[in-house]
C-alpha positions in Angstrom: 0.3 0.2 -0.2 3.3 2.3 0.8 4.1 1.8 -2.4 0.8 2.1 -4.7 0.2 5.6 -2.7 4.0 7.3 -2.9 3.0 5.8 -7.2 0.0 7.9 -7.0 1.1 10.6 -5.1 4.1 10.9 -7.9 2.1 10.8 -10.6 -0.3 13.8 -9.7 2.3 15.6 -9.5 3.8 15.1 -12.9 1.1 15.3 -14.2 -0.2 19.0 -12.5 3.7 19.7 -14.1 3.0 18.7 -17.4 -1.1 19.8 -17.5 -1.1 22.7 -14.8 -2.1 25.4 -17.9 -4.6 22.7 -19.7 -8.0 25.0 -19.0 -10.5 23.8 -17.3 -14.8 24.6 -17.3 -15.6 26.6 -14.8 -18.9 25.0 -13.0 -20.0 26.8 -10.3 -17.4 29.7 -8.7 -18.2 31.2 -4.8 -16.9 34.0 -3.0 -16.6 34.1 0.8 -14.5 36.2 2.8 -14.8 37.9 6.1 -13.5 40.7 8.1 -13.1 41.0 11.9 -11.9 44.4 13.3 -10.4 44.4 16.6 -9.1 46.7 19.5 -6.8 45.3 22.0 -5.8 46.2 25.8 -3.0 44.9 26.6 -1.0 45.0 30.2 2.5 43.6 31.5 2.7 40.5 29.1 6.5 40.8 30.6 4.8 39.7 34.2 6.9 42.5 34.7 10.1 40.9 33.9 10.9 40.5 31.0 14.4 39.8 31.5 16.8 40.2 27.8 14.9 40.6 24.3 14.9 38.0 22.1 14.4 39.5 18.5 11.7 36.9 16.3 13.8 34.4 14.4 16.8 32.6 16.1 19.5 31.1 14.8 19.7 27.8 12.2 18.6 25.7 15.1 15.2 27.5 15.4 16.3 28.4 19.3 15.6 32.2 20.1 18.0 34.5 19.9 20.2 36.2 22.9 19.0 38.9 22.6 19.6 42.4 24.0 19.0 42.4 28.4 16.2 45.1 28.9 16.6 47.3 32.0 16.7 45.8 35.3 13.6 48.5 36.5 10.7 46.8 36.7 7.9 48.7 34.3 4.9 48.0 33.4 4.3 47.3 30.1 1.2 48.5 27.8 -0.2 47.8 24.6 -2.6 49.3 23.0 -4.1 49.3 19.0 -6.9 48.6 16.9 -6.4 46.1 13.6 -8.0 44.9 10.7 -8.3 41.3 9.9 -9.7 40.7 5.5 -10.2 37.3 4.1 -11.4 37.2 0.8 -11.9 32.9 -0.8 -12.2 31.9 -3.3 -13.7 28.6 -4.7 -13.9 27.1 -7.7 -16.0 23.6 -8.9 -14.1 22.8 -12.1 -14.7 19.2 -13.6 -14.9 16.1 -13.2 -14.8 16.4 -9.4 -11.4 18.5 -9.7 -11.3 22.0 -7.4 -9.5 24.5 -7.1 -8.9 27.2 -4.0 -7.2 30.6 -2.8 -7.7 33.0 -0.1 -6.1 35.8 0.5 -5.3 37.5 3.6 -4.1 41.0 5.0 -3.7 41.5 8.8 -2.4 45.1 9.6 -2.7 47.5 12.6 -4.6 50.3 11.8 -1.5 53.2 11.0 0.9 50.5 11.2 1.3 49.9 7.6 3.7 52.1 5.2 4.0 51.6 1.2 7.2 49.5 1.9 4.8 47.8 4.2 1.8 46.9 3.0 0.7 43.0 2.0 -1.8 41.3 0.5 -0.8 37.5 1.1 -2.0 33.8 0.2 -3.4 32.7 2.7 -5.5 28.8 1.0 -3.8 28.1 -2.6 -4.8 23.8 -3.7 -6.5 22.0 -5.7 -8.3 18.9 -4.7 -8.7 15.8 -6.4 -12.0 13.6 -5.9 -12.0 10.6 -7.0 -8.0 10.8 -7.8 -7.1 7.3 -10.2 -9.4 5.1 -7.3 -12.9 6.0 -5.5 -11.3 6.5 -2.3 -9.3 8.5 -2.3 -8.5 12.1 -2.6 -5.5 14.6 -2.9 -5.0 17.9 -2.0 -2.2 19.4 -3.3 -1.0 23.5 -2.5 -1.0 26.0 0.7 -3.8 24.0 2.7 -4.7 24.3 6.8 -4.7 20.9 8.3 -5.5 19.4 11.5 -6.3 16.2 13.3 -8.3 15.9 16.4 -7.8 18.8 19.0 -4.8 20.3 17.4 -2.8 19.5 20.3 -0.3 18.4 17.8 -0.8 19.0 14.5 -3.3 22.3 14.0 -0.6 25.9 12.7 1.9 25.9 11.0 2.6 29.3 12.4 3.3 27.8 16.4 6.9 26.2 14.1 8.0 28.2 11.9 9.7 30.7 13.3 12.3 32.0 10.7 10.2 34.3 8.9 8.4 37.0 9.6 5.4 37.5 12.2 2.2 39.0 11.8 2.6 42.6 9.3 2.3 45.5 10.8 2.5 45.0 13.8 0.0 42.8 15.3 1.4 40.2 18.1 1.6 36.8 16.6 -0.9 34.8 18.9 -3.5 36.6 17.3 -2.9 36.2 13.6 -5.5 33.5 11.8 -1.9 32.4 9.5 -2.5 28.6 9.8 -1.1 27.0 6.1 1.2 25.1 5.2 2.7 23.8 2.0 1.6 20.3 1.6 0.5 17.5 -0.3 -2.4 15.5 1.7 -3.9 11.8 0.7 -7.4 10.8 1.9 -8.7 7.4 2.0 -12.0 6.9 3.3 -12.4 3.7 3.7 -15.9 4.2 5.7 -16.1 4.5 8.3 -12.2 4.5 8.5 -10.4 7.5 7.0 -6.5 7.4 6.5 -5.0 10.7 5.9 -1.4 10.7 4.3 0.4 14.3 4.9 3.7 15.5 3.8 4.5 18.9 4.5 7.2 21.4 3.6 7.8 24.3 6.6 10.2 25.8 6.3 12.4 26.4 2.9 15.6 28.6 3.4 16.9 30.1 -0.1 20.9 30.1 2.2 23.0 27.6 3.4 25.1 27.0 6.6 28.0 29.1 6.0 30.4 26.6 7.8 29.3 22.9 5.3 28.0 24.5 2.1 26.5 21.2 1.6 23.6 21.7 4.2 20.3 23.4 4.3 17.8 25.1 6.1 14.7 23.1 5.5 12.6 21.4 7.7 10.1 19.1 6.3 6.8 16.9 8.1 5.9 13.4 7.2 3.0 11.6 8.7 0.1 9.6 8.7 -3.8 10.3 11.2 -6.0 6.8 10.7 -9.3 7.9 12.5 -11.6 5.4 13.2 -15.6 5.2 13.8 -16.1 2.4 15.9 -20.3 3.6 16.2 -22.1 6.2 16.1 -20.4 7.2 19.5 -16.1 6.8 19.8 -14.2 8.0 17.9 -10.8 6.6 17.2 -7.5 8.0 15.9 -4.0 6.9 16.1 -0.9 9.3 14.8 2.2 9.3 13.5 4.0 11.7 12.4 8.3 12.4 11.6 9.4 15.9 11.5 13.1 16.8 10.0 15.4 19.6 10.8 17.6 19.6 8.2 19.9 22.3 10.4 23.2 21.3 10.3 24.9 22.0 13.9 28.8 21.9 15.0 29.5 18.9 17.9 33.2 18.9 18.4 35.7 19.7 16.7 33.4 19.8 13.1 30.4 20.3 11.4 27.3 17.9 10.8 24.9 17.9 8.7 22.8 15.6 9.9 18.8 15.6 10.3 17.3 16.5 13.6 14.1 13.9 13.5 11.5 14.4 16.1 9.1 10.9 15.8 5.4 11.8 17.6 2.9 8.7 18.0 -0.5 9.0 19.5 -3.8 8.4 20.1 -7.6 10.4 21.0 -10.2 8.6 22.0 -13.4 10.7 21.7 -17.0 9.6 23.3 -20.3 11.2 23.0 -22.2 8.5 25.3 -25.0 11.3 25.3 -26.9 13.7 24.2 -24.8 16.7 25.3 -21.9 15.1 26.7 -18.7 14.9 24.8 -15.4 13.6 26.7 -12.3 12.8 25.1 -8.4 11.6 25.7 -5.0 12.2 23.8 -1.7 10.4 24.9 1.3 11.2 22.9 5.1 10.0 22.5 7.9 11.9 21.8 11.2 10.1 20.2 14.6 10.3 18.3 17.4 11.9 18.6 18.8 15.6 18.3 22.1 17.0 18.0 23.7 18.4 21.2 25.3 22.3 20.8 28.2 22.0 23.3 31.8 21.6 21.8 31.9 18.0 22.9 27.8 17.1 23.1 27.1 14.2 20.8 23.1 13.4 19.9 21.0 12.7 22.4 18.0 10.6 22.6 14.0 11.8 22.9 11.6 11.1 25.6 9.0 13.3 25.9 4.7 13.0 26.7 2.1 14.4 26.2 -1.3 14.0 27.8 -5.0 15.7 27.8 -8.4 14.3 28.7 -11.2 16.8 27.9 -14.5 16.3 29.4 -18.4 18.4 28.4 -21.4 18.3 29.5 -24.6 20.9 27.8 -28.3 20.9 29.1 -29.6 20.6 25.8 -33.0 20.5 27.0 -32.2 23.5 28.7 -34.0 26.9 26.8 -30.9 28.7 28.3 -28.0 26.1 26.8 -25.7 26.3 29.9 -22.1 23.8 29.4 -20.3 22.9 31.7 -16.9 21.6 31.0 -12.9 20.4 32.5 -9.6 19.9 30.7 -6.1 18.1 31.6 -3.4 18.8 30.1 -0.1 17.7 30.7 3.5 18.5 28.7 6.2 17.1 30.5 9.6 18.7 30.7 13.0 18.8 30.9 14.9 16.7 32.4 18.4 14.9 33.6 20.1 12.4 30.4 16.8 12.3 27.6 15.4 15.0 25.9 12.9 14.9 27.9 11.3 18.5 27.3 7.5 18.1 25.5 8.4 19.7 21.3 5.1 22.1 20.9 5.6 21.0 17.4 2.7 22.3 15.5 0.0 23.0 18.1 -2.4 25.4 17.9 -4.3 25.4 21.6 -5.4 28.9 23.4 -6.7 27.0 26.5 -6.7 30.1 27.7 -5.5 33.4 26.2 -2.5 35.4 28.2 -1.0 32.1 28.8 -0.9 30.9 25.3 0.6 34.6 24.4 3.4 34.1 27.9 4.1 30.5 27.8 5.9 27.7 25.5 3.3 25.0 24.9 6.0 22.8 27.0 7.3 21.7 30.4 3.3 22.4 31.6 0.2 21.2 33.7 -2.9 22.4 33.0 -6.2 22.6 34.5 -8.7 24.2 33.3 -12.8 24.7 34.1 -15.0 26.1 31.9 -18.1 26.9 31.3 -21.1 29.4 28.6 -24.7 30.2 28.0 -27.0 32.0 26.0 -28.9 33.9 28.0 -31.0 35.6 25.0 -31.4 33.4 21.0 -28.4 36.1 19.9 -25.8 36.5 23.1 -23.2 33.3 24.6 -21.0 34.3 28.5 -18.3 32.2 28.9 -15.8 32.2 31.5 -12.6 29.9 31.5 -10.6 29.7 34.4 -7.3 27.5 33.9 -3.7 27.3 36.6 -0.3 26.7 35.6 2.2 24.9 36.8 5.8 23.8 36.4 6.0 20.2 35.6 9.8 20.7 36.1 11.7 24.0 37.3 13.7 26.2 35.1 15.3 28.8 35.7 14.0 31.0 32.4 10.8 30.4 29.8 11.3 32.3 26.7 7.6 33.9 25.3 6.9 31.6 22.3 4.5 35.3 20.5 5.9 37.7 19.7 4.6 41.4 20.7 3.5 44.7 18.4 7.5 45.0 17.9 7.9 41.9 16.5 9.9 40.8 19.6 9.4 38.3 22.3 10.7 38.0 26.5 12.2 36.3 28.8 11.0 35.5 32.2 12.8 34.7 35.1 11.8 31.5 37.1 12.8 30.7 41.1 14.9 28.9 42.0 12.8 25.8 42.9 9.1 26.5 42.6 6.0 25.8 40.1 4.1 27.5 40.8 2.8 30.0 37.4 -0.2 31.1 38.0 -4.0 31.1 36.9 -5.8 32.8 34.7 -9.3 33.8 35.1 -11.6 35.3 31.4 -15.1 36.7 30.4 -16.6 36.8 27.5 -20.0 37.4 26.0 -20.8 37.3 22.4 -23.7 38.8 20.3 -24.9 38.0 17.0 -26.3 40.7 15.6 -27.1 39.0 12.6 -26.0 35.8 10.7 -23.5 37.5 9.5 -21.9 40.5 11.9 -21.1 39.4 15.0 -19.7 41.4 18.3 -17.8 40.1 21.0 -16.3 41.4 24.2 -13.6 39.7 26.3 -11.1 40.1 29.3 -9.4 37.8 31.1 -6.9 38.1 34.0 -3.3 35.9 34.7 -2.4 36.6 38.4 0.9 35.5 38.2 2.3 32.7 41.0 5.1 32.1 43.3 7.5 30.7 40.8 7.2 34.6 38.7 10.7 36.4 40.4 11.3 39.2 42.4 8.8 41.8 41.1 5.8 40.2 39.4 3.1 41.4 38.0 -0.5 40.1 37.3 -1.3 40.5 33.4 -4.0 42.0 31.5 -6.3 42.3 28.7 -9.3 43.4 27.1 -10.6 42.4 23.4 -13.6 44.1 21.4 -14.1 42.4 18.7 -16.8 43.0 15.5 -16.8 40.2 12.6 -18.4 39.8 9.6 -19.4 37.0 7.4 -19.3 37.1 3.4 
């Protein structure tokens, strides 16, 4: 089956290269999109302890650069801005089960653009070939969104690809909606079994590493995800992903162009035993080899794991549709010997919005409690609580997302302490019409005793209006 699938993918690529310029009869064209306006006020996202500023990007191994030390005075950092996110999508149905999709995107802070920085980017650009040579097979080729399960492992390319510039014109990267991969995807639908085989080019560097003319900075992703509907109420998914980072690293006195290979194996069980109740349990294990960075360091083995459980219940027979939920997320931390810290891979989970911007998706133990209610048909109120603790003690944490200036920050951790803090979020959404939605959300992250020195609580308020067409 593996050789056959590879042959089919190769044939599809050859056909596209030779006949891509051929005319196709358009059966139907759909134009859609959305415009979202955000008003954002943020305070103390460095938790009062910025340490060193790390420039966006990092070194050849995708590590944050050291940056420049900020003032030791613990000053409140503030951010106030209005931003617009615009997307326009075109879907064209062609002949013989062929479809083409293109979506353009522009994200910018008001008055934050100039003639040189204004940009409209290609967010989606893919072709879908249904029943390609074989009725259960669908091919999706090009820039596309790839999401599986709860997006604990695969959901967004933006969480890893830090060698690219951040969202343009001053928008913090945690608010960006750019998640697409440049990928080839083959979907085999043997109902109730669906198997997806994916290859994605995450990073394609145009230059080579200086110390080795034959080296490459490319990062590739290969994977298989299988989803089986055991019954109408039970779904089981299993997956294996291989991320190959080809950036070379010097080991000892010699340069080394071997790959860093990270394998992630896992499974997700989702159950809906009764109406309104949904439960899921996911576990994943990471292994492989990563090159060391010291003068005498040899390749190290990986041995990291993650566990996530979710439980949500909606009272469907009550008019106001109240719901309650709970979640627990465990991401292993660094230890002695092998690399035991969980690698975030391509996650796309904001367990809480402020913590999502501040803390790396690794070395965490997180408890979430959430609820929602609809006091009126067109109004929804939400609440979310998160408790954050380190799994293993560390000296510093580097924020994974960039701020309005494209910088990340290093936060010092008090020795031996693990309590990062608690976050409380409230939100209200008003459906003005079927196409227009207003939202207001506010949150506060109360720093725990692990945040060193004069820590300060982080707060955020976001007002939004979204029009979908």
